N, C-alpha and C positions, 0 to 999 in steps of 0.2 A: 492336027494333033501335035502337041508339042514334041520336038524332037530331041529335047535335051533335058537334063535334070541339074539341079544346083547343088553344089557342096559349099556350104557357108563355113568360113574360118573366122573364129573370134577369140578374144582373150584381151587381158589388159595391155595397156601400151608397154613396150619394152619386154614383152613376155616370149617372142619368137614367132609372131603371126606372120610376119614377112617370110622367114625361113620356112615355116610350115607351108605356107601357100606356094612357095617355089618348089618344094618337094612335090606337092601334089599336082602342080602344073607339068612335071615332068613324067607323069603317068600317061601311058597311051589313052587316047581318047579324051582327055581333059583340055579344054580351052581356058584361057586365062586372059585377064585384061594386062596389056603390055604397052608401056609407053605412053600412058595417059597423062595430061597435063594436071595431075593431082598427087598428093603425097602417097608414096608407096603403091600406086596404083589401086588405091581403095575405091571400091565401087560406091561407098556411102556418099562421096563427093560428086558422082557422075549421075544421080538420080535426083528427081524433084518430087517424088511421090510421098516421101516423109520428111518433114522439115529437119535440116541438118545446119543450122546456123553456126557462126562462130562460138556460140555459147553452148552448143551440143558437142558430146563426145570429149569432153575436156579430160585430160589424163588426171587420175586421182579424184575423179568427181563423177563421171558419167555412171559407172557401175553401180553406185549406191544411191543415185537420183531417182526417186519413185516416178517421175514424170519420163524418164528415159527407159524404164522397164516395160517393154511392150510385149503384150501377151494376147492370146485369142480372145476375141470379143472386144478388144480396145478400139478406139476410134479409127486406126488405119486397117482393121480387119474388113477391107471391103474389095469387091472384085476390081473396081477402077484403081485402086492402088496396086494390085498385081499387074494390071495392064500397063500402068505407067512405069512401073519398075522394069518390066520386060523392054517396053519401048526405049526407055533411057539407056538401059544397059547393052541392048542387042548390038549397036555399031562398035562396041569395044570387044567383042568376043568374035573369034574365028570359029569354024565347024568343029563340033565335038559332042560326044555323048553327054558329057559332063561341062559344067561351067563353074569354075572355082571363083568365088567372090569372097575377098579378104577385106574386113574392116574390124577394127577392135571392138566397135559397138555392137557387132553381132553377138557378142557375150550376152547382151541384154535383149536381143531382138528374136531369139531361136524359136521361142513359142509362137510369135506372131508369123514368122517366115514358114513355119510348118503349116500353118493354116492357109497362108496365101499359095505355098508351092507344096502340096501334100506329100510328094515324092523326094523332096529335098532331104539332104543329110548335113550334119554338122560336125565339125571337128573343132574342139577347144584346146589351146595350149596354154599351160601355166608354167611358171617360173619361180624360183624360190623368192619368198617375199623380200629377203635381205637385197637379193640382187636387183630385183624390180624397183625397190625403193632407191638404191643406189644410182642405177641407170636413169631414173626418172628425175632425179634431184636437179639436173641441169634444165629442166622445164618448169618444175614446180617448186614454189617458196613454201614448203612443208617440212616439217621436221621428219625424219626417218621413222620415227614410232608412229606418227599420224598416217604416213603412206603405208606402213605394214599394217595398220589397223584397217585401212580402207581395203588393202588386199584381203584381209581375212574376212571381212564383211562381204565383199564382192563375191568371193568364192563360196561362201555360205549362201548367198542368193542363188549361185550357181546350182549348189546341192539341192535347193528347193525347187529349181526348175528342172533338173535332170529327169525326174520320174514322168513328166509330161511329154518328153521326146521319145519318137519312135525309133529314130536312128541317129545316134551320137556317139562320139569317140572323144576322150579326154586323154591327152598326152602331157607329159612333162617334158619341158626344154631339156632338162638334164638327161633324161633318157634318150632323146632324139640325138644330142650331140655325142652321147657316148656309144651309140650303136645306129648310126644313121640310115645304113643299109636295111637293118631290121625295122626301123621306124618306117622307111619307104615301103617295105614289103607288107607291113600291117595296113598302111593307108591304101595301097593298091587292093589288098583283099578285102577292105572295108567297102571299096567302090565296086567290087566284083570285076576287078580288071587285071590283067597279068602283071607280074613284077617288072620293075624298070630299073636300069642301072642308074647309080648316082651320077649326076653330071658335074658335080664340083665338090671339092673339099669343104668339109664343115668343121669349124673350130668351136671350141668351148668358150664362150664368152664371159662366163661367170669367173674366169681366172682373174680378169681385170678387177674383181671387186672383192678379193681377198682382204680381210681386215676391216670391212665396212661395218656399219652399225648392226647389232645383232637383235635378234627377237628377244622382247622381255619374257620373263617366265610366264606372265599371264597370257601371253600370245603364243608362247611356244607350244601349248597343249593343242591349241586350235590348229595351228600350221601342221602338226603331226597327222592330223586327219588326212592330209594329202601326202604325207610322207616326208615332211620337211622339219629338220632340226636346226637349232641356232649353229651359227658359224658356217653358213652354206652347206650344212650337211644334209643327207638324204637318207631315207629308209627304202628299201626295195618295195616296188608297188607294181602291180600288172596295170597295163593300160585299163581304163574304163570304157566299156564297149556296150551299147545297146543297139540291137538291130532287129527288125521284124522277122528276118529269116534266120533260123538257128545256123545254117551253114555258113552264112556270111559271118556271123557273130563268132563262131568258132574259128574260122579261118583268119579272122583278124586278131584273135588272141593267141593263136597257136604260133610258135617261133617258127621262122622259115625253116623248111625241111622236116618239120615235126608233123604228126598226125594231128586230126581234130582235137580240141580240147574237151575236158569233161562237159557233160549235158549241162546245157544252160549257165555255162561258166561266165558268160557276159552279163548276166543280170545283177548279181551282187559282185563286189561290194561297193556300191556307191556309198559315199560317207553318208551317214545318217543326217538329214537336215536338222541343223540347229535352230531352236526358236528365235525369231526376231527379237531384238531388244525392245523393251517396253518404251 
């Protein structure tokens, strides 16, 4: 019998996936990949079950590439793929009830991984599209407007995927850095584990991008679905949480020290999936 469960972390590049994975790795009972000879200890580079060439997972491309949107019933939804993933990842994990695997491409693989690992859970992190575009500009020769449009399309695809997932949490980078202790408590509750103390100081990286290119008016309304306004602004939003167990869902939503939240508070308000462009 499998003695561990997976918690998969995903999000666009430069959104805070590494920060989020470090927070989760600090929760008791969580094993993480450490010191692997790959970028940011990303598990996608350590497996051969699902092709990941230099053409896969490219920033500002993978999340809107239909070929990289892997779902239930796709070519890789096979038992041998699960076995190969387990075999390739196993040497990189220590003991633990949970194994956290972080790769940006997990953003478009959650539905497949839910099929391969039915008790897995998912955490997605997003960051203001203006900050993501500015931070990614050193890697990608695209205009800020093109990168922000990619951000919007990627997260609209996420909104269409969320209803298929049993156990998923969506956090914003801005909320994590504003209250990291609270974010860590929510994550521990989502895993059904006891709270853990913060192990290091967390700074707000968005400060480096003040004055960067802004969302155009036609994109601003779409970004507001996730609580983002032009000029790196944010609107208050609760984390998005879905879990099969109401007790876990309510614990993850309730602020530390407060009682359970309202009944079924974790089901709405997922952003309404927008229609795909023709």
